[in-house]
C-alpha positions in Angstrom: -1.3 -3.9 0.8 0.2 -6.0 3.2 3.5 -6.6 4.8 4.9 -10.2 5.5 8.1 -11.5 6.9 7.9 -14.6 4.8 10.6 -14.4 2.0 8.8 -17.0 0.0 6.0 -14.4 -0.8 8.2 -11.5 -1.6 7.9 -12.1 -5.6 4.3 -11.7 -5.4 4.5 -8.3 -4.0 6.0 -6.6 -7.1 2.4 -4.8 -8.2 3.5 -1.7 -9.7 6.3 -1.2 -12.4 7.4 2.3 -12.4 9.1 3.9 -15.4 10.3 7.6 -15.6 8.2 9.7 -18.3 10.4 12.9 -17.7 12.5 12.6 -20.7 14.1 9.9 -22.9 17.0 8.1 -21.4 20.4 9.1 -23.4 22.9 6.9 -21.3 23.4 4.8 -18.1 26.2 4.3 -15.5 26.5 2.8 -12.3 28.7 5.0 -10.0 29.6 4.0 -6.7 26.4 1.7 -6.0 24.0 4.3 -7.7 22.3 4.0 -10.8 22.9 7.3 -12.6 20.9 8.1 -16.0 21.5 11.4 -18.2 17.8 12.4 -18.7 18.7 15.8 -20.3 21.1 18.8 -20.4 20.0 19.8 -16.9 18.7 16.6 -14.9 20.4 13.3 -14.0 18.6 10.2 -12.6 19.9 8.8 -9.5 18.3 5.5 -8.0 19.0 3.3 -5.4 17.1 0.1 -4.2 17.1 -1.8 -1.0 15.0 -4.4 0.8 12.7 -3.0 3.4 9.3 -4.1 4.8 9.7 -7.4 3.1 9.9 -5.8 -0.2 12.2 -4.0 -2.7 12.2 -0.4 -2.0 13.5 2.0 -4.7 14.0 5.8 -4.5 14.6 7.9 -7.7 15.7 11.5 -7.9 16.1 13.8 -10.9 18.6 16.6 -10.2 21.5 18.4 -11.3 23.4 17.4 -8.5 24.3 13.9 -8.5 26.1 14.1 -5.0 23.0 16.0 -3.6 20.5 13.6 -4.9 22.5 10.6 -3.4 22.5 12.2 0.1 18.9 12.9 -0.4 18.1 9.4 -1.2 20.3 8.1 1.8 18.2 10.4 4.2 15.1 9.3 2.9 16.0 5.5 3.0 17.1 6.2 6.8 13.9 7.8 7.7 11.6 5.0 6.0 13.7 2.5 7.8 13.2 4.1 11.2 9.4 4.7 10.7 9.0 1.0 9.4 10.9 -0.2 12.7 8.3 1.6 15.0 5.2 0.4 13.0 6.3 -3.3 12.5 4.2 -6.1 14.3 7.0 -8.8 13.6 9.6 -7.5 16.0 8.4 -8.8 19.6 9.9 -5.5 21.2 8.0 -3.1 18.6 5.5 -1.0 20.3 2.7 -2.7 17.8 3.8 -6.2 19.1 3.6 -4.9 22.8 0.4 -3.5 22.2 -1.0 -6.8 20.6 0.6 -8.8 23.6 -0.5 -6.6 26.5 -3.8 -5.3 25.0 -2.7 -1.6 26.0 0.4 0.5 25.3 1.4 3.8 27.2 3.0 6.7 25.6 2.6 5.3 22.2 5.3 6.8 19.6 3.9 9.5 17.6 4.3 7.6 14.4 2.0 4.8 15.8 -0.6 7.3 17.1 -0.7 9.1 13.6 -1.2 6.0 11.6 -3.7 4.6 14.0 -5.5 7.6 14.0 -5.7 7.9 10.2 -6.7 4.1 10.2 -9.6 4.5 12.6 -10.7 7.9 10.6 -10.8 5.5 7.6 -12.6 2.6 9.3 -15.4 5.0 10.3 -15.8 6.5 6.9 -15.8 3.3 5.2 -18.1 1.8 7.7 -15.5 -0.8 8.8 -14.7 -1.8 5.3 -11.1 -0.9 6.7 -10.3 -2.3 9.7 -7.0 -3.0 11.3 -8.5 -5.3 13.9 -8.7 -8.3 11.5 -5.4 -9.9 12.7 -6.9 -12.7 14.6 -8.6 -14.0 11.4 -5.5 -13.2 9.4 -3.3 -15.0 11.7 -5.3 -18.2 11.6 -5.2 -18.1 8.0 -1.4 -17.8 7.9 -1.2 -20.6 10.2 -3.1 -23.2 8.1 -1.4 -25.6 6.0 -1.4 -24.3 2.3 -3.3 -24.5 0.1 -6.0 -24.2 2.4 -8.9 -26.2 2.3 -11.5 -25.1 5.0 -13.1 -27.7 7.2 -16.0 -27.2 9.4 -13.7 -26.8 12.4 -11.8 -24.2 10.7 -15.0 -22.2 9.9 -16.0 -22.4 13.6 -12.4 -21.1 14.5 -12.8 -18.3 12.1 -16.2 -17.4 13.5 -15.0 -17.2 17.0 -11.9 -14.9 15.7 -14.4 -12.6 13.9 -15.8 -11.8 17.1 -12.7 -10.1 18.0 -12.8 -7.8 14.9 -14.2 -4.4 15.5 -12.5 -1.0 15.4 -14.9 0.5 17.5 -13.1 -1.4 20.2 -9.8 0.2 19.8 -9.4 3.0 22.4 -7.0 5.7 21.2 -6.3 8.3 23.7 -3.4 11.1 23.8 -1.2 8.9 26.1 -2.2 5.6 25.7 -3.8 2.8 23.4 -6.3 0.1 24.6 -7.8 -3.0 23.1 -11.3 -3.4 24.8 -11.7 -7.1 23.8 -9.5 -9.8 25.3 -7.6 -11.5 22.3 -7.9 -8.4 20.0 -4.8 -7.6 18.0 -4.3 -5.2 15.4 -2.2 -5.0 12.1 -1.2 -1.9 10.1 -0.2 -3.6 7.2 -2.8 -2.2 5.0 -1.5 1.4 6.0 1.7 1.3 7.4 3.8 1.2 4.2 1.8 3.9 2.6 2.9 6.2 5.7 6.6 4.9 5.4 6.7 6.0 1.6 5.1 9.3 2.7 7.8 9.9 5.2 10.5 9.1 2.6 8.8 11.9 0.2 9.2 14.3 3.1 12.7 13.5 3.4 13.3 14.2 -0.1 11.4 17.4 0.0 13.4 18.6 3.1 16.7 18.0 0.9 15.5 20.4 -1.8 14.4 17.4 -4.4 11.9 18.7 -6.8 11.5 15.5 -9.1 11.4 12.1 -7.2 9.6 8.8 -6.9 9.6 6.2 -4.4 8.4 2.9 -5.3 7.8 0.4 -2.4 6.3 -2.9 -3.7 2.7 -1.8 -4.7 3.1 1.8 -3.1 4.4 4.5 -5.3 4.6 8.3 -4.8 6.1 10.7 -7.1 7.1 14.4 -7.1 6.9 16.2 -10.4 7.3 19.8 -9.7 5.2 22.5 -11.2 5.7 21.9 -14.7 2.9 20.0 -16.0 5.1 18.4 -18.8 6.8 16.6 -16.4 5.3 13.3 -14.9 6.1 9.6 -14.2 4.4 6.7 -16.0 3.5 3.8 -13.7 2.6 0.3 -15.0 -0.3 -1.7 -13.3 0.2 -5.3 -13.3 -2.4 -7.5 -15.1 -3.8 -9.7 -12.0 -4.4 -12.6 -14.2 -1.0 -12.3 -16.0 1.4 -11.1 -13.6 4.2 -10.7 -16.0 2.2 -8.4 -18.1 1.5 -4.7 -17.5 -2.3 -4.0 -18.0 -2.7 -0.3 -17.6 -0.2 2.6 -17.3 -1.2 5.7 -15.4 0.6 9.2 -15.5 1.4 10.3 -12.0 2.2 13.8 -10.9 2.8 15.0 -7.2 0.3 12.1 -6.2 0.4 8.5 -4.9 -0.8 5.4 -6.2 -1.4 2.1 -4.3 -2.6 -1.3 -5.9 -3.8 -4.4 -4.1 -4.6 -7.8 -5.4 -5.7 -11.3 -4.7 -2.4 -12.5 -6.3 0.3 -11.1 -3.8 -0.3 -13.3 -0.8 -2.9 -16.1 -1.1 -4.1 -19.0 0.8 -6.1 -21.2 -1.4 -5.1 -22.6 -4.7 -8.2 -20.7 -6.3 -7.4 -17.5 -4.7 -10.6 -17.3 -2.6 -8.7 -16.8 0.4 -6.1 -14.2 0.2 -4.3 -11.7 2.5 -7.4 -9.1 2.4 -10.0 -10.0 4.9 -13.5 -8.5 4.7 -13.9 -7.1 8.4 -17.4 -7.8 8.1 -17.5 -11.8 7.2 -13.9 -12.8 8.2 -13.3 -14.3 4.8 -11.8 -12.6 1.7 -13.9 -10.5 -0.7 -14.5 -11.9 -4.0 -15.7 -8.7 -6.1 -12.3 -7.7 -7.6 -8.8 -9.4 -8.3 -7.0 -5.9 -8.2 -7.8 -2.4 -7.0 -5.7 0.6 -7.7 -6.3 4.0 -6.0 -4.6 7.3 -6.7 -4.8 9.8 -3.8 -2.5 12.9 -2.4 -1.0 10.7 0.1 0.3 7.1 -0.1 -1.1 6.7 3.6 -4.6 7.3 2.0 -4.1 5.2 -1.2 -2.8 2.3 0.7 -5.8 1.9 2.9 -8.3 2.6 0.4 -7.0 0.1 -2.0 -7.9 -2.3 0.8 -11.1 -1.0 1.7 -12.2 -1.1 -1.8 -12.2 -4.8 -2.1 -15.1 -5.0 0.5 -17.3 -2.3 -1.6 -19.9 -2.9 -4.3 -19.1 -0.9 -7.3 -21.6 1.9 -6.8 -20.4 2.4 -3.3 -16.8 2.3 -4.2 -17.4 5.1 -6.8 -19.3 7.2 -4.1 -16.9 7.1 -1.5 -13.9 7.7 -3.8 -15.4 10.6 -5.5 -16.1 12.1 -1.8 -12.6 11.8 -0.8 -11.4 13.2 -4.3 -9.4 9.8 -5.1 -9.0 8.2 -8.6 -9.2 4.4 -9.0 -9.2 1.5 -11.4 -10.5 -2.0 -10.6 -10.6 -5.6 -12.3 -13.2 -7.9 -11.8 -12.3 -11.1 -10.1 -11.9 -13.1 -13.3 -10.2 -10.0 -15.1 -12.6 -9.9 -17.7 -14.1 -6.5 -16.9 -12.2 -3.2 -15.7 -13.9 0.0 -14.3 -12.2 3.3 -13.4 -12.9 6.8 -12.5 -13.4 9.4 -15.1 -10.6 11.5 -14.1 -7.9 8.9 -13.8 -5.0 9.9 -16.1 -4.8 6.5 -18.1 -2.0 6.5 -20.6 -2.6 3.1 -22.0 -4.9 -0.1 -21.3 -8.8 -0.2 -21.6 -11.0 0.3 -18.9 -14.8 1.2 -18.6 -15.5 4.7 -17.2 -17.9 3.9 -14.2 -21.4 5.9 -14.9 -23.4 4.1 -12.2 -26.1 6.2 -10.8 -26.2 6.5 -7.1 
């Protein structure tokens, strides 16, 4: 996933379309700005949507107490907004922006320390397929006139910036962060939104909500209680035709993240898009869409980015080792592969049986 402050790109960010699967809708009303839906005798759906992190974020709760659910949603929205403000790189005075400008940061806030720590853990586990230090290369692509056609001078500039990419040059201490190479800069776009969603879910739980869902433009996390008959159905967009849903996954007490080459792209053929292979400095060209299901949104977010740079056998091995489920579309969309345990409700995808 990624975060951008360019409003022209926002419509490309609507990757997942969530639909409640807890019960049939029997009625709808808008009350005081809330969308309220009667689900059954005991549960009422309360939903609110706001703009945050350059995308549309919706929080949905099912509860017997409408007012209590509304207060829980407000608490979740407030926590997510506060967390996003700490992790953004677009505000000049944010901790991350100051780190990128100076190359070091003393006393980083706990949120930044936590997310960067997880990012480095995933970078090590994926052998650098996920690397937050790709920002110098990514910024270069954003600065080019679009649609991009690379010249030899562009390729030389990319190669120069690629030398600044390397998570092992990030020094994360207990009381400071240092970037070891002059000119290094980091982006948390591929993991921060997941952490923000996780914080929203934590706020809902603290408020006593049992059934809830947060949808943040490609990051979805659901709570469905202990009853196995209660779940959420989440639609995954067809990367070739983004007005269609290609698959529906059943989600219970888990997170789902989708990344695709159709979100933010630089070249007309989408060969250059917002995900960068840290090993090459260019966008990977194996898949057009990757969806990952994990326990937390932070992990699902980062792994949906990392997987783009993995060949299919390695992707399967790493996802299995981490207990994640997944669905990928080939570059041209003609083929789809998935893990055997992905709870696919509709849509077709081959179960990957490739031997290690």
